[in-house]
N, C-alpha and C positions, 0 to 999 in steps of 0.2 A: 524303187530302184529302175535305172533304165531295162526297158525288154530287151536291150541288146546286151547287156551284161551278163555274160556266164563265167563262172569264177571257180576254177580248179585248183586242188592241190593234189601236190605229188609228195608219197611219203610213204612211210611203213606204219601199220596199224597193227596193235597187238592185243590181245588178249588179258583183260586187267582182270586179275586173281585177288578180292580184299579182305583183311579180317572184318568181320562184321562190327559195326558201332566204333567203338575208340579201345576194343582190344586188340593187342599184338597178337602177331602170326604165331607165336608158340602158346598162344593161350587157345587161339582158335583151330588149331589141328594139333591131335586129329578130328577132324571136324569139317565143316561147310565153309566155304569161304563165297564171296559175292562176285558174280564173274561177271562184266561187260566187256565191252571194246574200248580201247584210246589210241589217242595218235595225234601229235601235233597238228598233221596237217589234215585228218579226217574232221580232227576239233573245228578246225576254222569251216571246213565243207558245211557239218551240221548247224554250226551258228549262223552261216549265211541262210541256209536254206530254212532255220526256224524263222528268221527275220522275213522272210519273203522273198529270198532270193534267189537265183537259179544255181546252182553248185553242180559241180562233178568231180567225183574221186578217182583218182589215178593211181596205182598200186598194181604190185605183183604178189599173190599169194598162191598157197598149194591149193590144187584141187581138191578139196575133201569139205564133209559136210559143216565143219568150223567156218571155212571162209566162206561158205554161202549164208550161211546164218547171219554174218556180218554185213554182205554184198544185201540180204535182204532188210537188214535194221536198216543201211542206208536209203535204200529205196522207201521206207515207211517213213523215213525223214525227210521225204522229196530230194533226196541227194542222187545224181545220175550215177551207177555204180555200172553200168554198160560197159566201160573201158577198162575194167580191172581185167588183168593177166592173168590166166591160171595156169600154173607150171605143175611138173610130174616130180620137182623136185626142191628142197626146201621145206622151210614149216612158219608156220606163224609165231612170231617172237609173244613172249609174256612179260608181263612185269608185275610184282607182287608191291602190293601197299599196304602199309599202317598207317591210319590218322592218327595224328598227335592230338595232343590236349594238353591247355593250359601251357607250361613249358616245356613238356615234352613235342621235339618238332614231328612231324609226319617223315616216314621213312619209304624207299623206292627201290627195290632191287632187280636188276633186269635179267631175263633170260633168253637171251635173243640172237646169240650166234647162229650164223647157216640157216638163218632166216629166208625166207623166198627172194625178198629184193636184196640182200645182202649177196647172195648167190648170184643172179642174174648178170650176167654179161651186158655193157651196154650196145655191145651191135645186135643184141636180140630184141631190142626194142625197137617200135616204129615211132619217133617219137614224133613225127609231122600228124600222123594219124592219129596219136593221141591226144594230139593240142589243136586237132580239126574242129574248130566252131568255137575256142575258146577263146575269152577275150582279156583275162586276169587270170594268172600263171601264179601260187603262192608256193613256196616251200621254204625250208627249214634249216638251222644246222644241225639238227638229229640227222635225218637220215645219211647223210654224208659221213658221220661220225662212224657208222656201221660198219664200213667196209671198203676197200679201194674201189672193186666194182660201182656201191651204191654213190660213192662219192663222184666217179667219174659221170654215173647217168645221171644224175642231180645237174652236174654241172653241163652236159650235154641236152639237158630237158629246159633249162634257163636259155642257154644260148639259143636253141632251136623257136623258143617263144619269143625272145627280142626277132630273130629273123620273120617272124609271124605276125610283127607289129603288135603282139600281147605287154600289156602292163605285168611287169614282174614285182612280186613283193618278197621279200627274205627275212624271215624272222630268226634272229643269230642263234637262239636257243642254246649256247653251250652248255652240254653234259659231260662233267668230269668224271662220271664213271663209264663213258666211252670213250672214242678215239684212241683204239687200242690196236689198231690194224697195220701200224708200220712201227714193229719193234726199234727199241733204239733211239725212238725221235721222242721226244716230251710230248704230251697231249695235247698242251696250249700252243706249242711250235706248229704241230701237224695242222690243228685245227686253224690258226692263224693263216696259214700256206693256202689251204684248200680253199676257206671261207673268204680270202682276198679275190680270190678267180670267180667264185660264185656269185659274190656281193658286186662284181663290178657289174653285173648285167640287171642289177635292182634297181628298180624307179624308187622303190620304198623300201624303207631299211627299218626293221621294227628290234627292238631289244629290253630287256629289263636293265636293273641297276648296276645288275655283276656282268652283263655278256660283253659289252665293248671293252673293259677291263681285261676278261678273262682271254677273249679272242684278239682285240688289238692293243691289249693294252694300255687303254683310253681310260682315264679316271675321271669320276667327276671331283670338283675341287674342294666340297666340302660336304657333311651330313654322316649321319652314323645309322646305317641301314638297322643295324642288330638292335638300335636302342628305338627304332621305329621315329628317328629323326632324319627327315628328308630335306634339303635345302635344294628346291625346285631351278633357282638358277643356275644350281653347281652343273645341275645337267644340260642346260644351254650350253655350255663350254664343251660337253660330250658330243652334243650334237652337232655344233661348228667343226668340231675337228674330223668327225667321220663325213661330215660333206666335203670337206677337204682332202678326206682320204680318196673317194668317191665320188667325182664330181660331175657322174650322169645321173645322181639321186636327185628325187625332187623331195622327196619327204622323207623324214626321220622321225620317230616315233618312241616312245619308251612309256613303259608301266612306272608309276611310282608306289611301290609297296614299303611300306613303315610295319614291321612286324614286332608287334607288342608283345603276342603270346601265341601259340597255336591256335586259340580262338580269337583273338583281336588283331586284327590289321586296320592299320590305313590304307586307303587307295585312292591311287588317279593317276594321273597321265598328263603327256606334255609330246607334241608335236612342232617339229621344225619346218617353215617353208625354205627349201633352200635358194629358191629363185628371189623372193623378198627379203630373205633374212629375217623374219619373223617366226616366233614361238607362240605358241598359245596352251594354254594348260586349262585342266579339269579336274574337279568341280571348282567351281568360283562361287563365293558365298554374297549376300546381297550388295557389299562394297565393292563387288569387281574383284577381289582377293582369292587368291587359290585358297582352297580349303578341302582337305582330301575327305571322302566318304569315311567314316567310320564303323568298321564291318565288327560287329560282336557275333559271337556265338555261330562261329562259320562251319557249315556243315559240309561242305569240300573243297577245297582249295585248287585241286588238281585240276586244270585245264583252264585255268584263270587266265592265264596269258595268253592262249589258244583265242578265248572268247573274246579278249582285247582286239586280238588281230583278226578275226573272223569278221566284228562288229565294226572295225575301223575299216576295212575292206568295203563293205556292204555300203557303208558310209558314203565312202567316198565316191563308189560307184551308183548313189543313189541322186534326184533330182533335190531334194530337201537338204541333205546333209553333206555335199560335197565340199564344201567350204571347210578349209583344217579346222578352224575353230568350231564350227560345228561338228564335223566327223570325230573331234577328240571329245566332245561333251559326249556325243552318243556312244562313242566305244567304252568310254571309261564308267559310264551308267549300266550298259549293257552287261559288262565285266564283273561289275560291282554285285549285279542281280546273281551271277554265275554260282557266287558262293555260297550261296542258299540251295543247291540243287546237287543233288547226288549223281555221282560218275562223272565222265569227262567231257560231256556235251553239254553245252548252254541253251536249255529249250526253254526261251522265251519270246517273246513277240514283240514286235515294234512298238505295241502300244503298251507295254508293260514298260520299255525302256522309256518310251515318252512321258510316261507318269513319272518315273524317277527324277527325270530330267527337270520336271516342273517342281519338284519339292517333295514329292508326294510319299515319302520315306518311311510311313509309320507302320507299313504293313498291315493294315486293317483289312475284312475280309472285303470284298467287291462281290457285292449282290445285284 
């Protein structure tokens, strides 16, 4: 990665409380839950830093030991946590997790109302100071879904980043359990209206197979995600329509997840270069045709999309993988490996990603 690239993520981090193993929360409680941290933008920063890039996490947290423990964890992962804003009001959000198995899907339940970042008014930020020294800002559709204040702060952060000549990437990340802050407005309508403004500042747009449909009503022409049947060509039409809707965008990327069961997914991705109107998919087989990774016995799929975003950003800011065709190969391989790691963070090295890109997928012991 270029030494000049400094990648920041702005958003909410939460305390993640997971039932151990494949237990349901009702089986685990009363008892112990596995406590870690997670949040889309924080996960991106962790992925960038693990790969060897320079990352800085921007957020608002209550001034208490739980928040300080998170900041210490970020620093241990080589993520700059010095620009975190601490307040005397609000709280750290929480989300509860059940890991699925076989035909039972995983589940998430949020407890994040009145979190510090949801309560903080936009005028209380110093956006220029937070973005000082940053070359690339990553945001998502999760934080603006929390509250009007969080939406306005995300919008102003993106606007300031563009004024400071930063590259901006945005993962649409629609969460149907959020977007509750404007009573009387349908969630998808509110998301579409707000994300229209935010994404207008994005150089790179990222989304999975459902985000474009949920937020902007743009659907792929074919393929059945529920059956694990993905037609890559159909997503090219989605990318083209997003490019028409947001003419400032340079690249549009999507993950391609085919879910056979909670334990078995097909995994790939595609990126569209808006200037050349060329698309690139990964992974490819020996004939040059798209052939997704078959991920069996998934350990933890949470954070998979974030690991894709972080790895893609890392690759695009590097010297080796900056071309979209190489960046998508790198991002898909890195995020494939995330499915083998517990927790939200993708703790893999560049060499491990390259090893998989070369076709070494046996999982043999490296001695």
